[in-house]
Structure formats: structure tokens, C-alpha cells
N, C-alpha and C positions, 0 to 999 in steps of 0.2 A: 695735395689733398685729393682723395679719390673723386672721380667724376663718373656719372652714369654713362653707359654707352648710348650715344644718340640713335634715335630710331630713323636713320636714313641710310642710304646705300653706301655713302662714302663721306668721310669728313673732308673739309676743304684742304687743298694742297698746302703743304708747309712752305715756308719762305724759300726753301731750297729748290722748289719746283715740284712738278708732278713725278711721282715715283714710277719707274719703268722697269719691267722685268719681262723679257720675252719668254715664251714657253720653252721648256727644256727641249733641245733638239733630239731627233731619233738616235738610237744607239750608234755610236761612231764605228765606221768600218775602215777608217784609214787614220794614220797618225796625224795628218794635217787637219782633218776634221776634229779629231780629239783635242788638238791644240787650240783650235778656234773656239771649241766649247769651253775649255778651261779659261780662256780669255773672257768669254761672255760671263761665266760664273764669277770671275774675279771682279767684273764691273759691277755686279749687283751689290757688292759690299759698300759701294760709294753712293747708293741710292736708298731713300727711306724704305723701311719694310712696311708691308701691309698685312694686317692680321684679320682673319675672318672668324668672328665669334658665332657659334651656333648654340643658341639657348632659347628657352621659352619661359619668360617671366612676366606675367600680366601686370606686376607692380611697377613696371617701367624700365626694366633692363637690369641685367647683372651688373653689379658695381665693379668696374675695372679701372684701376688707377691709370693716370696718364703715364705713358711709358716712352722712353727715349732710347734710340739706338746708340751704338758706340760713338757715332759722330755728332751726337746731340740733336739729331733730327727726331721729331715726334713720329712715333710709329702709328701709321694710319689704321683706323678701325672700321670694320664693316660688321653688321650683325644680320643674322638670319634666324627666324623663329622655328624653322623646320628644315628637313633635308631637301625638300623640293626647292625652297627659296635659296638654300645654300648652293645648290647646283647652278642656279641662275647667276649668283654672285661670284662664282668661282672663275674669275677671269684670270688671264695669264699674269697679271701683276700681283696676285696674292701669293705671299711667301709661306704663310703658316696658318693653320686652322686650330682654333681653341674650341673643343667640343665639351659641353656640359653633359656628363654621363647620366644626369637625372632627366635628360630630355625624353619626353614620352613619344610614343609612336604617333598618337593623335590626341587631340583634346587638351584641355588645360592640365597642368601638372598638379598632382596631389602626392601625398606622402607615399602612396602605394602604386601610383599609376605606372611608374617606370620600374619594371622588374629587372633583376640582374641579367636575365637573358636579353631583354629589350635593350639594355644599356650596351651590351657588347654587339648586338645586332646593328644598332645605330652606328657604332664605331666601324663595323665591317662595311656598312654601306658608304660611310665617308671615305674609307680606304679604297673602295671600288671606284668612286667617282673622282677621287683625287689621289691617284697612285704615286704621283711625283711630288706631292706636297708634304711638308712636315706637319705632324698632327700632335697636339697636346690635348690632354683630357683633364677635366675638373671633376673632383670627387669629394665626398665628405671625409673629414679627418678620421672618422671611425671606420671608414671603408677603404683602408689602404690596400688591402688584399685585392679589391676590385680594380684599383688603379694599377697594381702590379700586373694583374691579368690582362689589362688593356695594353700594357707595354708588350706583353708576350704576343698579343694578337697583332700588333703592328704599330701602335702609337710610339712616338719618340720619348715621351715622358708623361708623368701625371703630377698634378698640383692639387693641394687642398683648397677647397672653395673658401673656407673661412680665414685662410692665412695669406690671401692674395695681396701682394703689394707690388708697386711699380718696379722696384729693383729686381725682385725675384722673377717677375713675369718677363721683364726685358731680357734678363740673362737666360731664362728658359727658352724664350723664342729664338735667341741667337744660337744657343746650343742645339735646339731642335732642327733649325734650318741647316746648320753645318753637319749635324749627324745624318740628316736625310741625304744631303749631298754626298757624304762619305759612303752611305749605303748604296746609293745609285752608282757611284764610281766603282764600288766593289762588285756590284752586279754586272756592270759593263765589263769589268776586267775578267770576271769569271766567264761571261758569255764570249768574250773575245778569245780566251784561252780554249774554250770548247770549240769555237769556230775554227781556230787555228789547228786544233787536233783533227777535226773532221777534214779540213782542207789538206792537212799533211797526209792523211790516209788516202784521200783522193789523188793527191799529187804522186804518191808512191805508185798508184795504179797507172797514172798518165805517164810517168817517167820511170820506166822499168830499167833494171840492170841488164845490159846486153849479155847474151849467152854466146860467147865467142871463144871459149876455151879450146885450144889446139889450133886456132887460126892465126895466120901471120898478118891479118888485117888490123889496122888501127881504127879506133872508134872515137868520135867526138859528137856532142850534141848540145844544143841550146834550146831552151823552152822559155817563152815569155808570154804570159796571158795578156789579153787586151786590158787597157787602162781602167775599164769600168767593171772588171770582174775579179779583182784581187787575185787569188790563187786558182780560181776556177777557169777552165777553158775547154773547148771542144776539140782541140788538136791532139793527136796521139801518134806514137811511133814505137817501133820495136825492132830488135835484131837478134836472130838466133842462128846457131850452126847445127845442122842435122848430122846424124852419125856418118853419112856418106861424105862429109867434108864440105858440102854446099853451105854457103852463108846466105841466109835470107834476111832481107831488110824491107821495111815498109814504113810509110808515113801516111797519115790520113787527117781528114778535117770534117767534122760534123757541122752541117749548116746550123746557124743560130748560135745563141750564147746563153750560158746559164748552167745550173746544176744538172738539169735533165740531159742537156747535150753533152756535158762533161761525163756524166755517168754512162751515156751511150758510147762515148769514145772509149772508155775503159772496157766496156763489154766487148766492143769490136776488137780491141787490141788483144784481150785475153783469148777471144775466139780465134783470132788469126794465129796466135802462138800455138794454141792447142791443135788447130788444123794443120799448121806447118809441121809441127813435130810428129803428127800422124801421117805425114807423107803427101799432103795435098799441096798443089801449087797452081799458078796461072788461073785459067778460066774456071776450073773446078773449085778452087779455093774461093775466088771472088763470088761465084754463084752461091756458095754456101754462106758466105758472109752477108750477102744480100738477104737471104732467108732470115738470118739472125737479126739484121736491122729491121726487117719488116715486122718481126714479132715484138722486138723490144722498143721500137721508137714510140714516143708519146703521141704522135699524130702522123697522118699519112703524108704531110708536106715535108717531113724531115728526110733529108738524104745525106749522104757522105761521099766525099771524094777520096780516092786511094791511089797510091803508087806503090807497087811491089817490085822488088828486084831480087833475083836469085843468082848468086855469083858462083860459078863453077869452082870445084876444089882447087884447080890450078890457078885460079884468080885471073885468067886472061879473057874470059867472056862471061856474059850474063844474059839472063832472060828478063825482059821488062814488060810489065803490064800497067796500063794507066786506066783508071776509072774516073774520068772527068777531072783528073788532077794534073797540075803543071809537070812538065817533063824534068827529070833530073839534069844536073849540070856536071860535066866531066872535065877534068883538067889533067894534062900530062906534062912532064918536064919538057921545057923548050917550046911548048905550043900554047896558044891562048885557050882559055876555058871556053866551052861551047855547050849548048843544050843537046841532049841526046835526041834522036829522031822521035817524033811523037805523032806521026801519021797513023791513022786507023786505030786510034784509042777508043775504048768503050765508054759508055755513059757512066755517070755517077751511080753509086749503089742506091737503090730505092726509087729510081726514076722510071725504069722500064721493066716490066715483068719479062722473064726469060731472056734477058739481055746476054750478050756474049762479049768477052774481053780478050782480044787477040794478044798472044805473047810474042814479042819481037826479040830476036837474038841480036845482041850487041857485042862487038869486039872491043875489049878494054885495053889490051896490051899488057906490057910487063910492069910498068909503074904508072900509077894513076891515083886520082882522088875523085870520088863520086859524092855529090852533094844532093840530098833530098830535102825538100822544103815545103812549107805550106804557103798559101797565097797571102798570108799576113805580111810576109817579107816583101812582096812585090806590089802590094796595093796601097802602101803609104804614099802620101802626096810628096811632091817635090816643091818645097817653098810654099808661098802663099797662094799659088794658083791651083787649078784643078788637075794639072798633069800629075800622073802617078809614076812611080819608079818603073814598074813593068819588068818583064823578063829581060828585055834588051838592056835596060838600065842596070839590072842586077848583074848581068854578065859583065858589063863594063866595070862595075864596082868590084866584083870579085877579081877581075884581071888586074886592077890597080893594086889590090892588096897582095895578090900573088907576086907582082913585080916588086913589091916592098919586102918580099921574103916571108910573108906570113903563111902559116899552115896550121892544121889541127884546130885546137881550142882557140888560139889567137885569131885565126882567120874567121871563125864563126862569131866570136865576140866583136871583132872590128866591123863585120858586116852588119850585124844587128844594131850596133851602136850608130853606124853611119845611116842606116835606114831610119832610125829614130830621129837623128839630127836633121836629115833632109825633110822629114815629116813635120819638124818644128815641135816635137814633143813625143810623148808615148804613142805608140801605134794603136789604132782603134781595134784592130783584129788581133787574134792570137797569132803567135809566131812560133813555129817549131822548125828546127834545122838539124839534119843528121849528116855527118861526114864520115865516109869510109875511105881509107887510104891504103895503098899497097906499094911497097918498094920505096924509092927515093922521092916520090912526089910529095 
């Protein structure tokens, strides 16, 4: 038998206990978070539903039948006389809203007080204050077109006021809640795809194809952004061969994390490639890159470290410039790997105006491997303490892998994997590693 909606903020809890529904979490940015959200949503199926009715009837309340969910629990009812009161009652445990389209903006309802425009304006306001809730609307049987228009505006369904019964309303609430969840899931999926496309475009800028046609050098690289930034990172690298046969390689790291820093890394990489192909190298190139950074950085506190190497056409020697960046590591057959000399390196880009970056000549020999890396590889912790891997620890790690016969891609993969294992999980900072090899090394 139908019962009037009581004029109180909440009906007593059912025998099964208080209904609980936490607010929908923010848009998921990782698979694990999405899985947790799915579990939370599944849990709501086992708790009683709560319906917020928004109507204004001085006669004592809109007649709403007693309704039960699929588990036989009584669906809890709340009522609000206007949108202001509805906003106060819209707590996280509300699953669905039932809006009477005849609700006027102000004052008691009369036959003409709620115009068609008012009705849809009320609905739009409800959708603004409750964007993640399912919404049903009530309308007169003679105004089915208005109900259909409400669905086009954003409601999940419409019901005729004069044909309201418990079974119909219970089913409509369940369908509306599930339809809203499906809509939110679809929106999240579309947003996730868009974000993946944007990240893929950015990643293509961060991870370029090396231009080494005509060179006998072998190239390998690994890039892994820090655990808090998905595909975004501020590390960057590149390798090109100029017409004179010189192979130029560089690796860099923009301080800070996020899309602004990642975008700046892309700009610096592209600028480096263009300047290198134009014939600049060493101090002249780094001075011009500093000008680019100073113009493009979002704030004056942002700086970037950089390591550049230009390998002679015969592959036996190279020029090295360091701008606040860790020195590369070189390994030769039959000798342990070691760091290249790094005395007299210059400051990071963006720290000192009119800075200079000395170019050091390095003898490589006939067969060798040269590894350039960012500090994310060496700043991971070792176990549970505060000790970090550091450059010495990295050299020891690389030598162990070389003794095991690893080289190229396998050497880089094993090194990054071990650094993560020693850290006890994903590395906090971005990691980029480039390996150039010549001869039998």
C-alpha cells in the first residue's frame, strides 16, 4: 500500500544496518586504482539504496510507494522541498535522485507556476550539484515529450507521476544507478584513451629515433618515468650523426616533475638536435640551449642538467661536456667499467648567466661501450635504509652484469631492474639510460 514520504531527513535504518556508500573516487589514473574502484562499486550492490526525492507539495508529500531493492531491503527515502535543501541532503550515501519536474523555482506550486523552461532549468541545476548521481524525473502522463527532453538533458529516465508504483520505481532506481555507473565508466574510458594518446605524443618527443644511418655504432636505450607520473617525465635523450661522420649523443634531466617539465625536456631535445645538425657543439651549443631554457621554462627556479658526447668519425675518441650532469661510464673488453673524467664540468643549464662549459677530449680506443644515464638510476635507495646506490654502486652493478656476459639492451634492462629491486619497488625519479657500443664490446 502506498505510503507518504515522511517529512524528515532520513528514515530509520533497516534491519540490515545503516546503508553506506562512499563518494565516487577521482578519475582513475592507474589500473590498480581502477580495480579498487570496481571493487568498491560492487560492494554497493549489497547495501540498501538511498533515494532523495525533490518535490514541493503542501498537502503532505508526494505519494511514493514503499520500495525494496533486489535483496529485499527497504530503499531509504529522503525528501527536499527545494534545490537548496536538496544540496544539503545530498550526502555521499545517496544513490539516486527523484526530481518532480513540476517543482517551481520559488513559492508554492500552482498549475502554471512551473513553466517548461523552469522544469528543465531545475533539472540542469540538479545535474550540476550532483554530477555523479543517477537522476530520475517525474512528469505528467500528458507531458511525455517533456520527460524525453529531460533524458536528453541528462536524466537517466522519466516516470509518470500518476502511474507510480513500488515495483516500477524500484526497477527504475536500480536501472538508473547502473546506467549512471556505466556512463561514468564510459567517460573514464574515453578520458583514459585521450590521456594515453596525449602521453603517447609526448613520449614520442621524449623517446626519439636515433639518426645513426652510416655509422657502425650500436645504440640501445631504456626510459622509465618515476612511479608517480605515469608516462610523463622530465628526462630526455637523443643521438644523431652529422654529415662529417661524427656521432653526437646527449642525455638530460629537467628538475621537477610533471607535464611542464616533460614539455620543457622535449623542447630542449628538439633544440639540441636542430643546433647539432646546424653544426654547433660543446660550449656554443650549451650556451644556446641555456637561452632556450630561460625563455621556455615556467619559472626561474627550473634548471636542467645535460651531458653531451661527440664521437669522432673513426670512433676512437670523443669530446665530453657536462652541465651539472653525472659523468658517463665506459667499458672496454677485458677491463672493468669506470666513469669518464668529470673534473672542470660546468653548471646546470639555467643556474648561472653567461656560464661556460669546458669540452674535454676523451680517448675511447678500438672497442668500447659508453653509457649515459640520468640520476634516477643512481639515487634509488639500497634496502630499507637511507643509503643510495650512487655512482660507485652503479659501477659495481654494471661490472657484475658485464661479467655475466650481458650487453646492449640486456645490460640496460638488467641494470634498471636491479636498481628497482634494490630500491624495494619503483624508483621515485625518472630513469633514462643510453648505451653506444663499438666493436666487440
